[in-house]
Structure formats: C-alpha cells, structure tokens
N, C-alpha and C positions, 0 to 999 in steps of 0.2 A: 496539351502538347502531343496527344496521341496521333493527330493527323499531320504533324509537322515532319517533313522529310529530313533524312540524315544530313544532307548538305546544308540545309537551313539551320539545323541544330548546331552544326559545327560553326557556321557563321555567327549565330547568336552567342555561342560560347566565346568566340574571339572578340565579339563586341563587348562582352562583360570584362574580358581581360584588358581590352583597350581602355574601358572606363576605369578599371582599377589603376592602370598606369597614370591616367589623368589625375585621379584622386591622390595617389601616392606622391607623384611628382609635385603637384600643387601643395600638398601638405608639407612635404619636405622643404620646399622653398619658403613657405610661411614660417615653419619652425626655425629654419636657419636664420631668417631675417630677425625674428624676435630674439634669438639668442645672441646675435651679433650686436644688437642695440645701437646700430649706427644708421641713422636716417639716410646718409649719403649712399649707403649700399643698396637702397631699395631697388634702383634700376638694375643693378647687377643680379640681384636675386630674381627679379621678374624675368630677365633674359635667360638665366639658367633654368628657371622653371619652365618657360616656354620651350626651350631647347629640349628639356627632358620630356615634356608632354608630346611634342611633335615627333621627336626622335623615337619615343616609345611607340606612338601610334604607327609610325612608318614601319618599325620592326614587327609589330603585331600584324599589320597588313601583309607584309612580306611573308611572314610565317604562315598566315592564314591561306595565302595564295598557294604556297607550296603544299600545305596540308590538303587543301581542296583538290589541287591538281593530281597529287600522288596518292591520296587516301580516299577522299570523299567521292570523287568521280569514279575511280576504279571499283569501289564498293558498290556504288549505284549500278555500274555496268555489270558486275557479277550478279547482283540481285535480279536485273533484267534478264540475264542469261539463264539464271535458275528458273525464273518464271516461264520463260519461253520454252525451255527444255522440259519442264514439268507438265506444261499444258499443251504445247504444240508438237511434242515429240520430235524436235529438231535433231537431225543427225550430225549437225555441224559441231566440231569440237570446241571447247572453251579455250579462249586465247589467254593462256597463263601469262604471257608477256605483258598484257595490259595491266596486270596486277603485280608487276615485278617489285614494287615498293611495299607490298603487303606480306613480305616474308614468304612462308610456305603456303599461304592461303590459296593463291592462284594455282600452283601445281596440285595441291590437294583437291581443289574443286575439279580440275581437269581429270584427275585420276578417278574421283568419285563418279563423274559423268561417264567415263569409259567403262567402269565396272558395272554400272547400273543400266547402261544402254542396251546390252544384249537381253537382260531380263525384262526391261520395259518393252522391247520390241516383241519378245515372245508373248507377253501378256496382251499387248495391243493386238497382235495377230490373232490370238485365240478369241479375243472379244469380237474382232471384226468377222471372223469365220462364223462364230455363233450367231451374230446378228444377220449375216448374209444368209445363213441356212434358214433362219426364221422367215426372212423376207422371201426367200426362194420358195419355201413351202406354200406361202400364201399366194405368191406369184403364179405358181403352176396351177393352183386351183382356179384363179381368175382366167388364165390363158386358155383353159379347157373350154371356155365359153366364148372365145373371141375369134370369130371367123371374119371380122370386119374392122373398120375404124373404131377405136375404143377410147373412151374417156371415163376416168374414175373420179367421183366427187364426194365431198363430205356432206353431211345432212344440211349444211348451210350453203350447198351448191358450189363450193370452192374446189378447183381442180387439184388433184394430187397425183394424177397420172394421165398421160396422153401419148399415143403412138404417132409415128410419122404421118399416117394417113389421116388421123384425127387432126393433126397439125395443119394439114392442107385445108380441111374443112373450116377450122377456126380462123385460119389466115385470111379467108375471104371476108371476114368481118374485122378482125383485129389480130395482132400478133399473139400467138398462144403463150400463156404465162401460168406457171404453177401458182396456186392460191388465188387466181383470178376467178371471179364468179361466172358460172355458166350463163347467168342472166345477162352478162355483157355480150354474149355471142348468140343466144337464142331468145326468141320471144318468150317472156315469162309465162304467158297464158298457156302456150302450147307445151312448155316444159312441165308446168304444174299439172296440166291435164294428164300428161304421160305418167307422172308420179302418182297421181290419184288412182290410176288403173292398176298400180302395183303397191298396195298399202303395206305389205309385209314381205319378208324374204321367202315365206312359204309359197307365195304365188308363182315363184320361178321366173322364167323368161316371159316377157310380155311384148307383143308386137306394138310398135308406136309409130307415130309420125310427128315431127316437130318442124318448126319454121325458124330459120336464122334471122337475125336482125337485118341482114342484107336481103331478105325476102326469098331465100332458097329453101325449098321443101326437102326434108330428108326422112327416109324411112329406116326402120331398124328394130332393135329390141332394147329393153331396159331390165335390169336386175337390181334388186335391193340386197344389201348384205346384213348379216346378223351382227358380226363384230369384226373389225370396228364398223360401226353404223355408217351407212353411205349408200351409194348406188353406182352402177356402171351403165353408160350409154354406149350401145354398139350400133353404129350406123353404116349404111351402104357407102363404101369409100368412093372417092372420085377416081382413083386409079387402083384397082384391086391388086395388080401385080407389083405395085411400088414397094420399096423397102419400108420396114416398119420399125425404125429406131424408137426406143422408149425413153420418155422423160418422166421420172416419178420420184416420190418421197413419201412413203407410207407413214413416217413419223408425223406428217402434217395432219393426220387424223386426230392426233392428241393435242393439237394446238388449241389453246383457249382464246376465243375471239375477244378483242378489247378495243374500245374506242378511245382510250386514254393513252396516247403515244408515250407520254412521259413515264408512265408506270409500266409500260410493256417491256418484257424481256427482249434483249437484242435479237435472240434467236427466233423470237416469234414475229419479228418484223421482216418485211420484204424490202430489200435494198436494190435500187437501181444505181449502179456505179457507172459514172460517165466521165467523158473527157472531150474537150474541143480543141481543134487546131484553128488558128486565127491569122489574120493579116498582120497582127502586131500585138502589143502588150497593153493597149489602152482600151478598156471596154467601152469608153464613152465615144471613141472615134473609129475603132477598128471593127472588123466583121469576122464572123465564123466562116471557115471554109470546109470544115469537116466535123461531124459529130458522131461519137461512138458510145455505146453503153452495153452493159451486160447485167443480168439480174443475179442477186444472191438470195437464196431462200433457205431457211433453216441453217444458216451459217455455211452454206455450200454454194459455190459458183456454178451456175447453170449455163454452160457455154453455148447451148443451142438457143437460149432466150436472149437474143442480142438485137441491138438497133445500130445500124451503121449507114451513113450516107455522106456523100460530098455535098457541099452547099455553095451555091453561087453567091458570092459576096456583093455583087453589083458594082464592083470596082476591081482594078488590077491588083494582083497580089505582089507585094514587094519582093525583090530578088532575095533579100536577106531572110525573109520568112520562108520562101520556097526552099532555101538552103537548109532550114531546120526540119520542116515536115515533108518536103518533097512534092508539094502540091503547087501546080502552076495554073495559069489562066486557061489553058486548053483543057485541062482535066475537069474544070468546073463550069465550062461554057454551057453545057446542057443540064447541069444539076439544078434541083429546085432551090428556090429562095428560102431564107431562114424562116419567114413567116409560115410557109407551108410545112417545112420540117418541124417547126416548133409545135404545130398542132398535132402532128403524128407522134412526136416524142412525148408530148403531154399525155396522150392516151397510153403510151407504153409505160409511163411512170405512174399511172393512176394508182393511188392507194399505197405507194411505196415511199420509203425514205430515200432521199437523194444523197449520194456520197461521192466525193471527188477529192483529188489531191490539190490543195489550194483552192477550195470550193468557192470562196468569194469571187475569184476571177471568172470562173465558168458560169456561176450563177448570175453575174452581172449581165452577161450576154443573153442568157435565157430570159431573164426578167424584162430586159429592154424589148426583146422580140415578143415576149408574151404580152406585154402591155399594148404593143402595136396590133397584136392579133386578137386582143380581147380575152386573153387567157391569164390565169393567175397561177404562178408557180409558188404557191404557199406551202409547199411540202416541208416536212421536217428535214433538216440537213445535218450531215456529219462530215468531218474533214479528216483525212488520214494524216495530215501534218499534226493535228492535235492528238490523234490517237497514238502516233509515234512518240510524241512528247510524254504522254501518260505512261506508255510502256517502257520506253528507253531513257526517260529523263530529258529535261529541257536543254541540257548542255550538248546532247547528241546532235548529229547532223540529220536533218529531216527531209532531204530531197527524196524523190521517188526512187532514184538509183540506190541511195544509201539505205533506205528502208528495205528494199528488195534484197540487197546484199546481206543485210543482217538476218533476214528471214529465209535465206537460201532459195529465193525465187529467181529463176533465170528468165530474163527478158531478151528475146531475140533482137539483135541489132537492127534488123530490117523492120521490126515492129515498133521499136522505140520512137517516140515522137509521131506516132500515128494515133488517131483518136481511139480506135478499137484496141490497139496494142497497149496503150497506156491505161485504158479502162480495165482491161483484163488484169494487168499487173497490179493495179490499185485494188481490184476486187480480191485477188489472191492474197495481197498483203493484209487486207481487212480480215479475211477468213482466218489467216494465220494468227493475227493479233487478238481475235475474238476470245479464244479460250483464256488468254492471259488477262484480259479485262475482266472476264467473269471470275477468275481466281482471285482477283483483287477486290471483289465485292462490287464491281461496276457492271452488273448484269442487265441493268435497264437503260433505256434511252436517256431518261432524266438524269440518272447518276453519271453517265458518261458526259452529258452536256455540262453538268455542273463542274465536273473535274476539268473539262476542256477549257472552261473559262479562266482557269489558273494559268493557261498557256496561250492566252489570246494574243500576246505580243509577238509570238513566234512567227505568225503569218507575215509580219512586217519584215522578217529577216530571211525567210525561206521562200523559194520559188519552185 
C-alpha cells in the first residue's frame, strides 16, 4: 500500500465501509426473519434488507464524494503546492481558500510559506552567486584566448559552448545545438587530425585547419584543457565584427554518456519541445501549417536553439482554423511542404527526446509525414499532460493554460496558439516541473514513463 495515493486510500476505506453496510443489513434481515418465524414475511424482510443495503451504499457514496471533494482533493493540492515551492522556488502564495474545509491547515501552510520564502530566496541567491562566480572565473580564462569564433567541446566532442560567430559557421551545416557532436558539423578525419596535433594541454595553442561536412575549409587554433577535460576550437569567423552572444553550460562536462534512455536521468537527456498548428483536429485528414520547437538541455530552456517554420499544407486552410492560430492561405503560399520540413526537423531533433503537450496528436502528423519521406520518428516521447497529472494529481485540469497558470508562467496572448509560442510555454512548464519529479524519486526517463502510464486515460479528456 506504500505506493497508493491518498485519494485511492480514502476510496478503498469507504468501499470497506460500504461492504460493511451490506453485511450488516443482510445479516440483520436474516436474523429478523428467523426470529419472526413467519414464512409469509420472507418477502417483507428481503425488501427491507435491500432497502437497507442500497440506502446504505447511497449514503456511503454521498459521504465519500463529500470527503473526496472537501478533504482528499485539497490535501492532494496542498501536497503538490508544497512540492512545487520546495523544488521550483515558486513565489506564488498558497491558496488557503482551496483548503477551507481542512480547518487551520490551509492558513497555516500559507503562513509557513510566507515565513520561509525570504530565507529560501536568500539561500538560493547566495548559491546562484557562488555558482556564477565559479563559472565566471573559468569563463574569463577561456575568453583570454578567444579572438575568433569559438566552440568548446567535451572529450567525446559534444558542444558545451559556442558563440554567435561559431553559430554562423555551424549553421552552414546544421542548426547549432548544445550536446551535439562536432562530428555532425566537421569531417571526423580533419577534426581528429587537429586533435592529434595537440595531445595535451601543455602544448598550448596549435594552428589547425579543418573541413566542414558542407565542404568549407576553416583555419584557426585548438587548445586542450586540463580540467574539466575537453578542448576549444577557435576558427576564423565569417563576419569578424558581428555580435558574439554565448550559448553555454559547463555542467555538461560532468554528464555521463548513456545509451540506455530508460535508465538515463531526465537532466542528462536533451529534449526537443515542439508544437504544431494544423488545418484541423484529425491527424488522418488534416495537415500541418506551422511547426515550432525549442531545445531543453540540462533542465534549462535554450531559447536560441529553436526551429520555426510555416508549412504549405497543399490545401486551403479553413476559416475556423485561421481564427484559432491566425495563419491563412496567403501566409503559407511560399512555405515549404511538410516532407521538406520533416527532414529538417528530424535533423534538429537527432538524439533528443521529443516532448509536447498532447503529444499523440502532434506525433501523428510527424510520423505520417516521416513515413512518406522515408524517415523514422522513433524518438522517446514525453507528454506534459501526463507530467502535470503526476505533479498535480489526475483530478486537476491539464490544459496548457491551466498548467502555466499553476506554475506562474506567463504566455503572451499574441504567442498563444502559435507553434513557437506554445512550444516555449510547454518547455518552460517542463523545466518548472522537472525538480518536482526528481524530488518524488522520478528522476529517470523510465520512472516517469512508468508513472505516466497510470494517467494514460487523461489524454482522452484533455486537449
């Protein structure tokens, strides 16, 4: 019974009470009939027994519904609030009114949250400052050697940093992505040859030349690091005077590679969070008109790593659909077809877990187009509808708007019902729920998938 939820325990308790009513009412009718000793009264005793049984069951059901509505659900809601505030540092106050039938528990929880919020914020701020200072010290050491486009990679050649000029170089082959292999962008032979010229960090900077998979030749320098182990590529930029925004996460140096997705920690997985806008709600007959996606790496949304495009559906867009997402026939007239978009998106999502809100709907379009294009979308998949049910309980509302509201995520009205806007909102919701899932012992993909199966029916109810 250790894994049984509170509301199910309450339901089982009232089932036992109802069974007790049945036994007691039936026993009383039998005992009364025997004591009466009148065979003609058998029908009357059966009737009275049935009335007692069904009346008792109706009363137990009524009381259970009241108990579940006013005690079970509020306690589940408070538990979800506690988890959220403990793990996600939410500033939103606890709604004591939702627990108004629990005596002083709701106000006491709200008071506890207020009293601990300032202390928690101070501790969190100190931890962040300390972490930022450590990263800053390492960052300054690296920047002293960077006169050009720079990429930092792990010993297994996975990107943990790139600047804006490096992004321009990478973009000529494929969209730049944290944790993507540099072998995806450069010819392995030329990259390995460059690394062989710099066997240790003691060698310092070494002049190199490497060739991209698109056939472009680049010159520059390479440096190996002592700790954390890895190396930096510094290449001649395409536009030396261009801005150099940085995308990085040095924690990725510590990520342990794993081929077993089921056993991999959620934070060690890369997620491509996506959404599609369509001509209608039937994946078998309707078509995609817009596709948007953003990447989540190490539990953090990477806004610059995005995929967004309009799609020509090859048919007219119904006015009712245009009213929802604002896309009409003129906007998609020159857009690529889904088969072309599908191939590009497949590359963008390579090696990642796909995540969406109401994922079966969006995956149906992708898989249909993938089959036609000769591509397999056999990625691992998660759904924020299921994740919301795990975090907030099955009885809660699991629309994207409801989830974002509970997590204090603001979605601009002009971005809602756009593929990129909804993808970013979904990604932010996932990042906010991730610490709560980990705190509940659901830190791996396999554990979350197993727990999600308990809420499989919800997708039939939520959209």
